[in-house]
ROMIZA-840572 format. One record per residue (C-alpha): chain; x, y, z; residue number from 1. Coordinates in nm, 2 decimals. Layout:
<sites>
+-----+--------+--------+--------+-----+
! mol !     px !     py !     pz ! seq !
+-----+--------+--------+--------+-----+
!   A !      X !      Y !      Z ! NUM !
...
+-----+--------+--------+--------+-----+
</sites>
This chain:
<sites>
+-----+--------+--------+--------+-----+
! mol !     px !     py !     pz ! seq !
+-----+--------+--------+--------+-----+
!   A !  -1.06 !   1.46 !   0.93 !   1 !
!   A !  -0.83 !   1.16 !   0.92 !   2 !
!   A !  -0.53 !   1.38 !   0.85 !   3 !
!   A !  -0.62 !   1.63 !   1.12 !   4 !
!   A !  -0.65 !   1.34 !   1.37 !   5 !
!   A !  -0.31 !   1.20 !   1.27 !   6 !
!   A !  -0.14 !   1.53 !   1.35 !   7 !
!   A !  -0.34 !   1.63 !   1.66 !   8 !
!   A !  -0.32 !   1.30 !   1.86 !   9 !
!   A !   0.06 !   1.33 !   1.90 !  10 !
!   A !   0.02 !   1.70 !   1.99 !  11 !
!   A !  -0.24 !   1.60 !   2.25 !  12 !
!   A !   0.01 !   1.35 !   2.40 !  13 !
!   A !   0.28 !   1.61 !   2.41 !  14 !
!   A !   0.05 !   1.85 !   2.59 !  15 !
!   A !  -0.05 !   1.59 !   2.85 !  16 !
!   A !   0.32 !   1.52 !   2.92 !  17 !
!   A !   0.38 !   1.89 !   2.94 !  18 !
!   A !   0.10 !   1.93 !   3.19 !  19 !
!   A !   0.23 !   1.64 !   3.39 !  20 !
!   A !   0.57 !   1.80 !   3.40 !  21 !
!   A !   0.42 !   2.13 !   3.50 !  22 !
!   A !   0.55 !   2.31 !   3.19 !  23 !
!   A !   0.21 !   2.44 !   3.09 !  24 !
!   A !  -0.11 !   2.50 !   3.27 !  25 !
!   A !  -0.40 !   2.26 !   3.25 !  26 !
!   A !  -0.62 !   2.56 !   3.19 !  27 !
!   A !  -0.50 !   2.59 !   2.83 !  28 !
!   A !  -0.55 !   2.22 !   2.75 !  29 !
!   A !  -0.80 !   2.22 !   2.45 !  30 !
!   A !  -0.90 !   1.86 !   2.44 !  31 !
!   A !  -1.14 !   1.83 !   2.73 !  32 !
!   A !  -1.49 !   1.71 !   2.68 !  33 !
!   A !  -1.64 !   2.05 !   2.70 !  34 !
!   A !  -1.39 !   2.20 !   2.45 !  35 !
!   A !  -1.23 !   2.05 !   2.13 !  36 !
!   A !  -1.27 !   1.69 !   2.02 !  37 !
!   A !  -1.01 !   1.55 !   1.78 !  38 !
!   A !  -1.20 !   1.41 !   1.47 !  39 !
!   A !  -1.20 !   1.05 !   1.37 !  40 !
!   A !  -1.18 !   0.97 !   1.00 !  41 !
!   A !  -1.48 !   0.77 !   0.90 !  42 !
!   A !  -1.42 !   0.73 !   0.53 !  43 !
!   A !  -1.47 !   0.37 !   0.42 !  44 !
!   A !  -1.20 !   0.17 !   0.25 !  45 !
!   A !  -1.23 !   0.20 !  -0.13 !  46 !
!   A !  -1.22 !  -0.13 !  -0.32 !  47 !
!   A !  -1.33 !  -0.25 !  -0.66 !  48 !
!   A !  -1.61 !  -0.50 !  -0.72 !  49 !
!   A !  -1.53 !  -0.80 !  -0.93 !  50 !
!   A !  -1.72 !  -0.64 !  -1.22 !  51 !
!   A !  -1.51 !  -0.32 !  -1.19 !  52 !
!   A !  -1.19 !  -0.53 !  -1.16 !  53 !
!   A !  -1.28 !  -0.71 !  -1.48 !  54 !
!   A !  -1.34 !  -0.38 !  -1.66 !  55 !
!   A !  -1.01 !  -0.25 !  -1.55 !  56 !
!   A !  -0.83 !  -0.57 !  -1.65 !  57 !
!   A !  -0.99 !  -0.57 !  -2.00 !  58 !
!   A !  -0.89 !  -0.21 !  -2.07 !  59 !
!   A !  -0.62 !  -0.20 !  -2.34 !  60 !
!   A !  -0.38 !   0.10 !  -2.31 !  61 !
!   A !  -0.11 !   0.17 !  -2.56 !  62 !
!   A !   0.17 !  -0.08 !  -2.49 !  63 !
!   A !   0.45 !   0.05 !  -2.28 !  64 !
!   A !   0.28 !   0.39 !  -2.22 !  65 !
!   A !   0.25 !   0.54 !  -1.88 !  66 !
!   A !  -0.11 !   0.42 !  -1.87 !  67 !
!   A !   0.00 !   0.07 !  -1.95 !  68 !
!   A !   0.27 !   0.08 !  -1.68 !  69 !
!   A !   0.02 !   0.22 !  -1.42 !  70 !
!   A !  -0.23 !  -0.05 !  -1.49 !  71 !
!   A !   0.03 !  -0.32 !  -1.48 !  72 !
!   A !   0.18 !  -0.21 !  -1.15 !  73 !
!   A !  -0.17 !  -0.17 !  -0.99 !  74 !
!   A !  -0.25 !  -0.53 !  -1.09 !  75 !
!   A !   0.09 !  -0.65 !  -0.98 !  76 !
!   A !   0.01 !  -0.51 !  -0.63 !  77 !
!   A !  -0.33 !  -0.68 !  -0.64 !  78 !
!   A !  -0.21 !  -1.02 !  -0.76 !  79 !
!   A !   0.07 !  -1.02 !  -0.51 !  80 !
!   A !  -0.14 !  -1.01 !  -0.19 !  81 !
!   A !  -0.21 !  -0.64 !  -0.21 !  82 !
!   A !   0.16 !  -0.57 !  -0.19 !  83 !
!   A !   0.26 !  -0.21 !  -0.11 !  84 !
!   A !   0.45 !  -0.02 !  -0.37 !  85 !
!   A !   0.74 !   0.04 !  -0.14 !  86 !
!   A !   0.77 !  -0.34 !  -0.10 !  87 !
!   A !   0.74 !  -0.39 !  -0.47 !  88 !
!   A !   1.04 !  -0.16 !  -0.54 !  89 !
!   A !   1.24 !  -0.33 !  -0.27 !  90 !
!   A !   1.19 !  -0.68 !  -0.42 !  91 !
!   A !   1.51 !  -0.84 !  -0.54 !  92 !
!   A !   1.56 !  -1.13 !  -0.77 !  93 !
!   A !   1.72 !  -1.33 !  -0.49 !  94 !
!   A !   1.37 !  -1.35 !  -0.33 !  95 !
!   A !   1.20 !  -1.49 !  -0.65 !  96 !
!   A !   1.20 !  -1.86 !  -0.66 !  97 !
!   A !   1.02 !  -2.02 !  -0.96 !  98 !
!   A !   0.66 !  -1.91 !  -0.92 !  99 !
!   A !   0.67 !  -1.75 !  -0.58 ! 100 !
!   A !   0.85 !  -1.51 !  -0.36 ! 101 !
!   A !   0.86 !  -1.42 !   0.01 ! 102 !
!   A !   0.90 !  -1.08 !   0.17 ! 103 !
!   A !   0.86 !  -0.89 !   0.50 ! 104 !
!   A !   0.67 !  -0.57 !   0.48 ! 105 !
!   A !   0.89 !  -0.26 !   0.53 ! 106 !
!   A !   0.60 !  -0.10 !   0.72 ! 107 !
!   A !   0.63 !  -0.36 !   1.00 ! 108 !
!   A !   1.00 !  -0.45 !   1.00 ! 109 !
!   A !   1.08 !  -0.20 !   1.28 ! 110 !
!   A !   0.74 !  -0.15 !   1.44 ! 111 !
!   A !   0.64 !  -0.50 !   1.53 ! 112 !
!   A !   0.71 !  -0.62 !   1.89 ! 113 !
!   A !   0.70 !  -0.99 !   1.78 ! 114 !
!   A !   0.88 !  -1.14 !   1.48 ! 115 !
!   A !   0.73 !  -0.98 !   1.17 ! 116 !
!   A !   0.52 !  -1.20 !   0.94 ! 117 !
!   A !   0.68 !  -1.33 !   0.62 ! 118 !
!   A !   0.43 !  -1.29 !   0.33 ! 119 !
!   A !   0.43 !  -1.58 !   0.09 ! 120 !
!   A !   0.32 !  -1.47 !  -0.26 ! 121 !
!   A !   0.23 !  -1.71 !  -0.54 ! 122 !
!   A !   0.30 !  -1.56 !  -0.88 ! 123 !
!   A !   0.05 !  -1.62 !  -1.16 ! 124 !
!   A !   0.10 !  -1.59 !  -1.54 ! 125 !
!   A !   0.00 !  -1.23 !  -1.53 ! 126 !
!   A !   0.23 !  -1.12 !  -1.25 ! 127 !
!   A !   0.52 !  -1.31 !  -1.41 ! 128 !
!   A !   0.45 !  -1.14 !  -1.74 ! 129 !
!   A !   0.47 !  -0.80 !  -1.56 ! 130 !
!   A !   0.81 !  -0.90 !  -1.42 ! 131 !
!   A !   0.93 !  -0.99 !  -1.77 ! 132 !
!   A !   0.79 !  -0.68 !  -1.92 ! 133 !
!   A !   0.90 !  -0.41 !  -1.67 ! 134 !
!   A !   1.16 !  -0.59 !  -1.47 ! 135 !
!   A !   1.54 !  -0.55 !  -1.47 ! 136 !
!   A !   1.68 !  -0.75 !  -1.76 ! 137 !
!   A !   1.99 !  -0.82 !  -1.55 ! 138 !
!   A !   1.86 !  -1.09 !  -1.31 ! 139 !
!   A !   2.15 !  -1.10 !  -1.08 ! 140 !
!   A !   2.02 !  -1.20 !  -0.73 ! 141 !
!   A !   2.14 !  -0.87 !  -0.58 ! 142 !
!   A !   1.95 !  -0.66 !  -0.83 ! 143 !
!   A !   1.61 !  -0.51 !  -0.77 ! 144 !
!   A !   1.33 !  -0.66 !  -0.98 ! 145 !
!   A !   1.19 !  -0.32 !  -1.06 ! 146 !
!   A !   1.48 !  -0.07 !  -1.06 ! 147 !
!   A !   1.28 !   0.24 !  -1.14 ! 148 !
!   A !   1.33 !   0.43 !  -0.81 ! 149 !
!   A !   1.64 !   0.25 !  -0.70 ! 150 !
!   A !   1.88 !   0.42 !  -0.94 ! 151 !
!   A !   1.90 !   0.72 !  -0.70 ! 152 !
!   A !   2.20 !   0.71 !  -0.47 ! 153 !
!   A !   2.06 !   0.86 !  -0.15 ! 154 !
!   A !   1.77 !   0.73 !   0.05 ! 155 !
!   A !   1.60 !   1.07 !   0.04 ! 156 !
!   A !   1.62 !   1.07 !  -0.34 ! 157 !
!   A !   1.48 !   0.72 !  -0.37 ! 158 !
!   A !   1.19 !   0.83 !  -0.15 ! 159 !
!   A !   1.12 !   1.12 !  -0.37 ! 160 !
!   A !   1.14 !   0.90 !  -0.68 ! 161 !
!   A !   0.90 !   0.65 !  -0.53 ! 162 !
!   A !   0.65 !   0.92 !  -0.43 ! 163 !
!   A !   0.67 !   1.06 !  -0.78 ! 164 !
!   A !   0.61 !   0.72 !  -0.94 ! 165 !
!   A !   0.31 !   0.66 !  -0.72 ! 166 !
!   A !   0.17 !   1.01 !  -0.79 ! 167 !
!   A !   0.20 !   0.95 !  -1.16 ! 168 !
!   A !   0.05 !   0.61 !  -1.13 ! 169 !
!   A !  -0.25 !   0.75 !  -0.94 ! 170 !
!   A !  -0.29 !   1.02 !  -1.20 ! 171 !
!   A !  -0.31 !   0.77 !  -1.49 ! 172 !
!   A !  -0.53 !   0.53 !  -1.29 ! 173 !
!   A !  -0.79 !   0.80 !  -1.26 ! 174 !
!   A !  -0.77 !   0.87 !  -1.63 ! 175 !
!   A !  -0.83 !   0.50 !  -1.71 ! 176 !
!   A !  -1.12 !   0.47 !  -1.46 ! 177 !
!   A !  -1.28 !   0.78 !  -1.60 ! 178 !
!   A !  -1.27 !   0.62 !  -1.95 ! 179 !
!   A !  -1.43 !   0.29 !  -1.84 ! 180 !
!   A !  -1.69 !   0.44 !  -1.61 ! 181 !
!   A !  -1.55 !   0.36 !  -1.27 ! 182 !
!   A !  -1.64 !   0.66 !  -1.05 ! 183 !
!   A !  -1.44 !   0.55 !  -0.74 ! 184 !
!   A !  -1.12 !   0.73 !  -0.63 ! 185 !
!   A !  -0.88 !   0.45 !  -0.74 ! 186 !
!   A !  -0.53 !   0.48 !  -0.61 ! 187 !
!   A !  -0.24 !   0.23 !  -0.57 ! 188 !
!   A !  -0.37 !   0.14 !  -0.22 ! 189 !
!   A !  -0.71 !   0.04 !  -0.36 ! 190 !
!   A !  -0.54 !  -0.27 !  -0.50 ! 191 !
!   A !  -0.47 !  -0.38 !  -0.14 ! 192 !
!   A !  -0.82 !  -0.32 !  -0.03 ! 193 !
!   A !  -0.96 !  -0.49 !  -0.33 ! 194 !
!   A !  -0.75 !  -0.80 !  -0.27 ! 195 !
!   A !  -0.86 !  -0.81 !   0.09 ! 196 !
!   A !  -1.23 !  -0.76 !   0.00 ! 197 !
!   A !  -1.23 !  -1.04 !  -0.26 ! 198 !
!   A !  -1.05 !  -1.29 !  -0.03 ! 199 !
!   A !  -1.31 !  -1.24 !   0.23 ! 200 !
!   A !  -1.60 !  -1.25 !  -0.02 ! 201 !
!   A !  -1.46 !  -1.59 !  -0.14 ! 202 !
!   A !  -1.52 !  -1.72 !   0.20 ! 203 !
!   A !  -1.17 !  -1.73 !   0.35 ! 204 !
!   A !  -1.12 !  -1.66 !   0.72 ! 205 !
!   A !  -0.99 !  -1.33 !   0.87 ! 206 !
!   A !  -0.69 !  -1.53 !   1.00 ! 207 !
!   A !  -0.60 !  -1.64 !   0.65 ! 208 !
!   A !  -0.63 !  -1.29 !   0.52 ! 209 !
!   A !  -0.41 !  -1.16 !   0.80 ! 210 !
!   A !  -0.13 !  -1.39 !   0.69 ! 211 !
!   A !  -0.18 !  -1.30 !   0.32 ! 212 !
!   A !  -0.16 !  -0.93 !   0.40 ! 213 !
!   A !   0.13 !  -0.96 !   0.65 ! 214 !
!   A !  -0.05 !  -0.79 !   0.94 ! 215 !
!   A !   0.11 !  -0.84 !   1.28 ! 216 !
!   A !  -0.22 !  -0.75 !   1.46 ! 217 !
!   A !  -0.54 !  -0.91 !   1.35 ! 218 !
!   A !  -0.73 !  -0.59 !   1.46 ! 219 !
!   A !  -0.57 !  -0.42 !   1.16 ! 220 !
!   A !  -0.71 !  -0.69 !   0.93 ! 221 !
!   A !  -1.05 !  -0.66 !   1.09 ! 222 !
!   A !  -1.05 !  -0.29 !   1.02 ! 223 !
+-----+--------+--------+--------+-----+
</sites>
């Protein structure tokens, strides 16, 4: 239902504009109250409980295997304020200062009316270890920290590489969760939802969470 709604709402807007411009007849408009209603996705946000998070953390994959990499990148996202994988792959060494780094979410760079929020991430020993383990050994400030998908020359090829990386990560996350008895559909984005859930459960305000997640609109955080 969520996907159907994503595609049909723009179509509805186009049809309204076409009716206004007298390109089509109002009689064929399908979205009236007595006809078709665009569905609204009601699936809840999946997140891990603290117990499930501990089980995932304690799972020991074969070092440097795809399972190992998938687990590490999921936790890197979680420990870094629920950082999206696109932002992880765009992170450069110039941004990393001692035990923290700052970034502006790619998702909001061009869509925010006001100045986009700068997210301030505090690195811990685990996230720093992941950088040392999987990061670019050439720490030139202009280099990407994680060069996996940035070796491609064109933007389209980098996008394909990133999607493939995320698809593979999700595949192996599901394998891990099946082994340790987590029945939830755990994907890369669940790291972000888990981070948000635990911040709120620890008693922090929605305003603090908004800044940590880099949301421009607090309504997004409330959702």
